C-alpha positions as CSV (number, residue, x, y, z in Angstrom):
1,M,-15.6,-21.2,57.4
2,K,-18.7,-22.4,59.3
3,V,-19.5,-20.0,62.2
4,Q,-20.5,-21.8,65.4
5,K,-20.9,-21.0,69.1
6,P,-17.9,-21.8,71.3
7,K,-17.9,-25.1,73.1
8,G,-19.7,-24.9,76.4
9,T,-22.1,-22.2,75.4
10,V,-25.7,-22.5,74.3
11,D,-28.2,-20.3,72.5
12,I,-31.4,-19.7,74.5
13,L,-33.8,-19.4,71.6
14,P,-37.2,-17.6,71.6
15,D,-39.1,-20.8,72.2
16,Q,-37.1,-21.3,75.4
17,S,-36.4,-17.7,76.6
18,G,-40.0,-17.2,77.8
19,S,-39.5,-20.0,80.3
20,W,-36.3,-18.4,81.6
21,E,-38.1,-15.0,81.8
22,K,-40.9,-16.6,83.8
23,V,-38.6,-18.2,86.3
24,E,-36.5,-15.1,86.7
25,Q,-39.6,-13.0,87.3
26,I,-40.7,-15.4,90.0
27,L,-37.2,-15.0,91.5
28,R,-37.2,-11.2,91.4
29,D,-40.7,-11.0,93.0
30,F,-39.7,-13.5,95.7
31,F,-36.5,-11.6,96.6
32,K,-38.3,-8.3,96.6
33,Q,-40.8,-9.6,99.0
34,A,-37.9,-10.2,101.5
35,N,-36.6,-6.6,100.7
36,Y,-33.6,-7.8,98.7
37,R,-32.7,-5.3,95.9
38,E,-30.9,-6.0,92.7
39,I,-27.2,-5.3,92.2
40,R,-25.4,-5.5,88.9
41,T,-21.6,-5.8,88.7
42,P,-19.2,-6.1,85.7
43,S,-18.9,-9.5,84.0
44,F,-15.1,-9.1,84.3
45,E,-12.9,-7.9,87.1
46,N,-9.2,-7.6,87.9
47,Y,-7.8,-11.1,88.4
48,E,-7.1,-10.4,92.1
49,V,-10.8,-10.0,92.9
50,F,-11.4,-13.7,92.3
51,S,-7.9,-15.1,93.2
52,R,-8.0,-13.4,96.7
53,S,-11.6,-14.4,97.4
54,S,-11.9,-17.8,96.0
55,G,-8.5,-19.0,97.1
56,E,-5.4,-19.7,95.0
57,T,-5.8,-23.4,95.7
58,S,-9.5,-23.7,94.7
59,D,-10.4,-25.5,91.5
60,V,-12.1,-22.3,90.4
61,V,-8.8,-20.3,90.4
62,E,-6.4,-23.2,89.5
63,K,-8.3,-24.8,86.7
64,E,-11.6,-23.1,85.7
65,M,-11.2,-19.3,85.6
66,Y,-11.0,-17.5,82.3
67,D,-8.2,-15.0,82.7
68,F,-6.2,-12.9,80.2
69,N,-4.1,-9.8,79.9
70,D,-6.0,-7.0,78.1
71,K,-4.6,-4.6,75.6
72,G,-3.4,-2.4,78.5
73,G,-1.5,-5.2,80.1
74,R,-4.0,-5.6,83.0
75,H,-4.6,-9.1,84.3
76,I,-8.4,-9.6,83.9
77,A,-10.7,-12.5,84.7
78,L,-14.2,-13.3,83.6
79,R,-16.6,-13.6,86.6
80,P,-16.6,-17.3,87.8
81,E,-19.1,-16.7,90.6
82,G,-21.1,-13.8,91.9
83,T,-20.1,-13.1,95.5
84,A,-16.6,-11.6,95.0
85,G,-17.8,-8.9,92.6
86,V,-20.6,-7.9,94.9
87,V,-18.2,-7.7,97.9
88,R,-15.8,-5.6,95.8
89,A,-18.7,-3.2,95.0
90,Y,-19.7,-3.2,98.6
91,V,-16.3,-1.9,99.6
92,E,-15.5,0.3,96.6
93,D,-18.9,2.1,96.6
94,K,-18.9,2.4,100.4
95,L,-22.1,0.5,101.0
96,Y,-21.0,0.0,104.6
97,A,-21.5,3.7,105.3
98,P,-23.6,4.5,108.4
99,E,-26.5,5.9,106.4
100,V,-27.0,2.6,104.6
101,V,-29.6,0.4,106.5
102,K,-28.0,-2.9,107.7
103,P,-28.2,-5.6,107.0
104,L,-27.8,-4.6,103.3
105,N,-29.7,-7.3,101.3
106,V,-29.0,-7.7,97.6
107,Y,-29.7,-10.2,94.8
108,Y,-28.3,-10.7,91.3
109,I,-29.0,-12.7,88.2
110,E,-25.9,-12.7,85.9
111,S,-23.7,-14.6,83.4
112,T,-20.7,-16.4,84.9
113,F,-17.8,-18.2,83.2
114,R,-15.8,-21.4,84.1
115,Y,-13.6,-23.5,81.9
116,E,-14.9,-27.0,82.8
117,R,-16.3,-30.0,81.0
118,P,-19.7,-29.2,79.6
119,Q,-22.5,-31.5,80.8
120,A,-26.2,-31.5,81.5
121,G,-27.0,-28.3,83.4
122,R,-23.4,-27.1,83.4
123,Q,-21.8,-25.0,80.7
124,R,-18.7,-22.8,80.4
125,E,-21.0,-19.7,80.2
126,F,-23.8,-20.2,82.7
127,H,-26.1,-18.0,84.8
128,Q,-25.9,-17.6,88.5
129,I,-28.7,-16.4,90.8
130,G,-27.6,-15.3,94.2
131,I,-28.4,-13.3,97.3
132,E,-26.0,-11.6,99.8
133,S,-26.7,-10.1,103.2
134,F,-24.1,-7.8,104.8
135,G,-24.0,-6.6,108.4
136,S,-25.4,-9.2,110.8
137,D,-23.6,-11.9,112.7
138,N,-26.8,-13.1,114.4
139,P,-27.6,-16.8,113.8
140,L,-31.0,-15.6,112.7
141,A,-29.4,-14.1,109.6
142,D,-28.1,-17.5,108.7
143,V,-31.6,-19.0,109.3
144,E,-33.2,-16.3,107.1
145,T,-30.9,-17.1,104.2
146,I,-31.5,-20.9,104.6
147,V,-35.2,-20.4,104.9
148,L,-35.3,-18.2,101.8
149,A,-33.5,-20.8,99.8
150,H,-35.8,-23.6,101.1
151,D,-39.0,-21.6,100.4
152,L,-37.8,-20.5,96.9
153,L,-37.3,-24.1,95.8
154,A,-40.7,-24.9,97.1
155,K,-42.3,-22.0,95.3
156,L,-40.7,-23.0,92.0
157,G,-42.0,-26.6,92.4
158,V,-38.7,-28.4,93.0
159,K,-39.3,-31.9,94.4
160,N,-37.2,-34.3,96.4
161,Y,-34.7,-31.7,97.7
162,E,-32.7,-32.2,100.9
163,L,-30.9,-29.6,103.0
164,H,-27.3,-30.5,104.0
165,L,-25.6,-28.5,106.7
166,N,-22.1,-28.2,108.2
167,T,-20.1,-25.5,109.9
168,L,-16.5,-24.4,109.4
169,G,-16.5,-22.8,112.9
170,N,-14.5,-19.8,113.9
171,E,-10.8,-18.9,113.5
172,E,-9.6,-21.1,116.5
173,V,-11.6,-24.0,115.2
174,R,-10.3,-23.7,111.6
175,Q,-6.7,-23.4,112.9
176,N,-7.0,-26.6,115.0
177,Y,-8.7,-28.4,112.2
178,H,-6.0,-27.2,109.7
179,D,-3.4,-28.8,112.0
180,A,-5.4,-32.0,112.3
181,L,-5.7,-32.3,108.5
182,V,-2.0,-31.7,108.0
183,N,-1.1,-34.4,110.6
184,Y,-3.5,-36.8,108.9
185,F,-2.5,-36.2,105.3
186,E,1.3,-35.6,105.7
187,P,2.1,-39.4,106.1
188,L,0.0,-40.0,103.0
189,R,1.6,-37.2,100.9
190,D,3.3,-39.6,98.4
191,Q,-0.1,-41.2,97.6
192,L,-2.0,-37.9,97.1
193,S,-2.6,-36.3,93.7
194,D,-0.3,-33.5,92.6
195,D,-3.1,-31.0,93.3
196,S,-3.6,-32.2,96.8
197,K,0.2,-32.2,97.5
198,R,0.1,-28.5,96.7
199,R,-3.0,-27.9,98.8
200,L,-1.5,-29.7,101.8
201,E,1.0,-26.8,101.9
202,K,-1.4,-24.0,101.4
203,N,-4.9,-25.1,102.4
204,P,-5.5,-28.8,103.3
205,L,-9.2,-28.2,103.6
206,R,-9.3,-28.1,99.8
207,I,-8.2,-31.8,99.7
208,L,-11.6,-32.7,101.2
209,D,-13.2,-31.3,98.1
210,S,-11.0,-33.3,95.7
211,K,-12.8,-35.3,93.0
212,D,-9.6,-37.3,92.2
213,E,-10.0,-41.0,93.0
214,Q,-6.3,-41.0,94.1
215,D,-7.4,-38.7,97.0
216,Q,-10.9,-40.0,97.7
217,Q,-9.8,-43.3,99.2
218,F,-8.4,-41.3,102.2
219,L,-11.3,-38.9,102.7
220,D,-13.7,-41.1,104.7
221,D,-11.1,-41.5,107.5
222,A,-10.0,-37.9,107.5
223,P,-10.7,-35.8,110.7
224,K,-14.2,-34.2,110.8
225,I,-14.5,-30.5,111.7
226,I,-17.5,-31.1,113.9
227,D,-15.1,-32.9,116.4
228,Y,-13.0,-29.7,116.6
229,L,-15.8,-27.2,117.4
230,N,-15.1,-25.0,120.4
231,D,-17.9,-23.9,122.7
232,E,-18.6,-20.6,120.8
233,A,-18.8,-22.4,117.4
234,K,-20.9,-25.2,118.7
235,E,-23.3,-22.8,120.4
236,N,-23.7,-20.8,117.2
237,F,-24.3,-23.9,115.1
238,D,-26.7,-25.4,117.7
239,K,-28.8,-22.2,117.7
240,I,-29.2,-22.4,113.9
241,L,-30.2,-26.0,114.1
242,A,-32.7,-25.4,117.0
243,I,-34.5,-22.6,115.0
244,L,-34.7,-24.8,111.9
245,D,-36.1,-27.6,114.1
246,Q,-38.8,-25.2,115.5
247,L,-39.6,-24.1,112.0
248,G,-40.1,-27.7,110.9
249,I,-37.3,-27.5,108.2
250,K,-35.6,-30.9,107.9
251,Y,-31.9,-31.1,107.3
252,V,-28.9,-33.5,107.3
253,I,-25.7,-32.8,109.1
254,D,-23.1,-33.5,106.4
255,N,-19.6,-33.7,107.8
256,D,-18.1,-34.0,104.3
257,L,-19.6,-30.7,103.1
258,V,-16.8,-28.1,102.7
259,R,-17.9,-26.0,99.7
260,G,-15.5,-25.2,96.9
261,L,-14.5,-21.6,97.7
262,D,-12.1,-20.4,100.4
263,Y,-14.0,-17.5,101.7
264,Y,-16.6,-19.4,103.7
265,T,-16.7,-19.3,107.6
266,G,-19.3,-20.6,110.0
267,V,-22.4,-22.4,108.7
268,I,-22.3,-23.7,105.1
269,F,-25.2,-25.5,103.3
270,E,-26.3,-27.1,100.1
271,F,-29.7,-28.2,98.8
272,M,-29.4,-31.4,96.9
273,V,-32.0,-32.9,94.6
274,E,-32.6,-36.6,94.0
275,D,-34.0,-37.3,90.5
276,K,-32.8,-40.4,88.6
277,S,-34.3,-39.1,85.4
278,I,-31.6,-36.3,85.5
279,W,-28.6,-37.7,87.3
280,Q,-27.5,-40.9,89.0
281,S,-27.0,-39.6,92.5
282,K,-28.1,-36.6,94.5
283,S,-26.8,-33.4,93.0
284,T,-26.5,-29.9,94.4
285,I,-28.8,-27.3,93.0
286,L,-28.2,-24.4,95.5
287,G,-25.4,-23.7,97.9
288,G,-24.1,-21.0,100.3
289,G,-23.0,-20.1,103.7
290,R,-21.4,-17.5,105.9
291,Y,-18.3,-15.5,105.0
292,N,-17.4,-13.0,107.7
293,H,-13.9,-12.0,106.5
294,L,-14.3,-11.4,102.8
295,V,-15.1,-7.7,103.1
296,E,-11.9,-7.2,105.2
297,E,-10.0,-9.1,102.5
298,F,-11.0,-6.3,100.1
299,D,-9.8,-3.7,102.6
300,G,-13.2,-2.9,103.9
301,P,-14.3,-2.8,107.5
302,A,-15.0,-6.0,109.4
303,T,-18.5,-7.0,108.1
304,P,-20.3,-10.3,108.7
305,A,-22.1,-11.6,105.6
306,V,-24.0,-14.6,104.4
307,G,-25.6,-15.7,101.1
308,F,-26.3,-18.4,98.5
309,G,-26.0,-19.1,94.8
310,I,-28.0,-21.1,92.3
311,G,-26.9,-22.3,88.9
312,E,-29.8,-21.3,86.7
313,E,-29.1,-23.9,84.0
314,R,-29.2,-26.7,86.6
315,L,-32.4,-25.1,88.1
316,M,-34.0,-25.0,84.7
317,L,-33.1,-28.6,84.0
318,V,-34.8,-29.7,87.2
319,L,-37.9,-27.6,86.7
320,Q,-38.3,-28.9,83.1
321,K,-38.5,-32.4,84.6
322,Q,-40.3,-31.8,87.8
323,N,-42.6,-28.9,87.1
324,P,-43.2,-28.7,83.3
325,A,-46.5,-26.9,83.8
326,L,-44.5,-23.8,84.7
327,F,-43.3,-23.7,81.1
328,T,-46.6,-24.0,79.4
329,D,-46.9,-21.5,76.5
330,E,-49.6,-19.1,77.6
331,G,-49.8,-17.5,74.2
332,I,-51.1,-14.0,73.5
333,D,-54.4,-12.3,74.3
334,F,-55.5,-11.0,70.9
335,F,-54.6,-11.6,67.3
336,I,-56.1,-9.0,65.0
337,T,-57.0,-10.3,61.5
338,N,-57.9,-7.7,58.8
339,I,-58.7,-7.6,55.2
340,G,-59.8,-4.8,52.9
341,E,-59.0,-1.2,52.0
342,G,-58.3,1.1,54.9
343,T,-58.1,-1.6,57.6
344,E,-54.4,-1.6,58.1
345,I,-54.2,1.7,60.0
346,K,-57.2,0.8,62.1
347,T,-55.5,-2.5,62.9
348,V,-52.4,-0.7,64.2
349,E,-54.5,1.7,66.2
350,I,-56.5,-1.1,67.9
351,A,-53.3,-3.0,68.7
352,R,-51.7,0.1,70.3
353,A,-54.8,0.8,72.3
354,L,-55.0,-2.8,73.6
355,R,-51.2,-3.0,74.4
356,K,-51.6,0.2,76.5
357,Q,-54.1,-1.7,78.6
358,G,-51.5,-4.5,79.2
359,F,-52.8,-7.0,76.7
360,K,-50.4,-9.1,74.5
361,V,-51.4,-8.3,70.9
362,Q,-50.2,-9.2,67.5
363,Y,-51.4,-8.7,63.9
364,D,-50.1,-9.8,60.5
365,V,-47.6,-7.3,59.2
366,D,-47.3,-9.3,56.0
367,Q,-51.0,-8.8,55.4
368,K,-51.6,-12.3,54.0
369,K,-55.0,-13.8,53.1
370,L,-57.5,-14.0,55.9
371,K,-57.2,-17.9,56.1
372,A,-53.4,-17.6,56.6
373,Q,-53.9,-14.9,59.3
374,F,-56.2,-17.2,61.2
375,K,-53.6,-20.0,61.0
376,K,-51.0,-17.7,62.4
377,A,-53.4,-16.7,65.3
378,D,-53.7,-20.4,66.1
379,R,-49.9,-21.0,65.9
380,V,-49.2,-18.2,68.4
381,H,-51.8,-19.5,70.7
382,A,-54.0,-16.4,70.7
383,K,-56.9,-16.5,73.1
384,Y,-59.1,-14.2,71.1
385,V,-59.2,-13.2,67.4
386,I,-60.5,-9.8,66.4
387,T,-61.7,-9.7,62.7
388,L,-61.6,-6.3,61.0
389,G,-62.9,-5.7,57.5
390,E,-64.1,-2.7,55.5
391,K,-67.6,-3.2,56.8
392,E,-66.4,-3.2,60.5
393,V,-64.3,0.0,59.8
394,E,-67.3,1.7,58.2
395,N,-69.7,0.8,61.1
396,E,-67.0,1.2,63.8
397,T,-67.6,-2.3,65.1
398,L,-65.4,-5.2,66.2
399,N,-66.1,-8.9,66.0
400,I,-64.2,-10.8,68.8
401,K,-64.0,-14.6,68.7
402,R,-62.7,-16.9,71.5
403,L,-60.8,-19.6,69.8
404,Q,-61.3,-22.1,72.6
405,D,-65.0,-22.6,71.8
406,G,-65.8,-20.2,69.0
407,K,-68.0,-17.9,71.2
408,T,-68.2,-14.4,69.7
409,L,-68.9,-10.9,70.9
410,D,-69.6,-7.7,68.9
411,L,-68.3,-4.4,70.3
412,K,-68.1,-0.8,69.1
413,F,-64.7,0.9,68.6
414,S,-65.5,3.0,71.7
415,D,-65.6,-0.1,73.8
416,I,-61.9,-0.8,73.1
417,E,-60.8,1.6,75.9
418,N,-62.4,-0.7,78.5
419,M,-61.6,-4.1,76.9
420,Q,-61.0,-5.9,80.2
421,E,-64.5,-5.1,81.3
422,N,-66.0,-5.9,78.0
423,I,-64.1,-9.1,77.4
424,A,-65.4,-10.4,80.7
425,K,-68.8,-10.8,78.9
426,L,-67.2,-13.6,76.9
427,E,-66.1,-15.3,80.1
428,D,-69.6,-15.4,81.7
């Protein structure tokens, strides 16, 4: 039997993983600059963690979640998104305790799983990058999250992205809007998809996120939540918009934006990228918003929260098209070629000494002929080649050659300990 990876999964091979590592390091450094610290949660949780948070009527729970009973009979689900597990940890590990500085800001980079049709930038196992901020209900916390998302995309070199904003208001607004949607869709019930008929009973807001053509014909004329905002919700949304205006961050008010998970409250947002070389129409690359009741849903204290998530596969797809220079193979610093009796041990010693100084160093463990070693140095894009023979070992000298132009430099073994300073002589 031929062994193959499951449908909807990909192998990230060594030629590609360096690009992923580079992007993830940029992300980690960026988040740390804003004092977000990493959190790591299990890749599977009890089913209720996701069914309670995402909503029983969401596509994630109804159609996409991988769930199963384990050998102990427990109902388990693979993580379909990052927020719910982080909130569960926030409550279970009492990160709301008074001694914890608020807001508590965390980030994560993790594997997630959804059973959906594989396509460009979307797999059944994918990677989600996200941030969550717990403890502040001030509009400035929403702005901070949106600004971080905006500046992160700019830092990565994403082009042609557009910020779309909407608000789901407060409890009163959502109740009034719920009633308005029921009044609108109820006379159309027989013409709705089976999914939307169910959602009309439990959560009519989900109908607005339907991709079914049977439903979409009615969406343009459906009530818009912005028409149901009360003074408190409107004031909150206007404050966020006013600050974004003052910061010069452009946005589009998108009345059709609802997000695909049930836990959102207040402001919601998506960053969409237009690039005809990747997809036909604008596509979301990052999305998030406020969720003020999810901590309570997990039996924790009332805690306002806001965050965003990025699909890393989609991000990589965009960056490969729009900022390919980010993925240039930078190669290694030194390749040590050696030939002759007694040079092997000295080669290893030199490699270890250079690696301790932070250089990327390789040598030929197969000890092939010198010509083959030089070919390998070229193939791994070494910046410098150190040649070591019996004569060099005897005289305790090194010959260093810069492959770019063939310029050489002779050093003593004792110079190795200050290689950064000595190699600068080749750069003059």
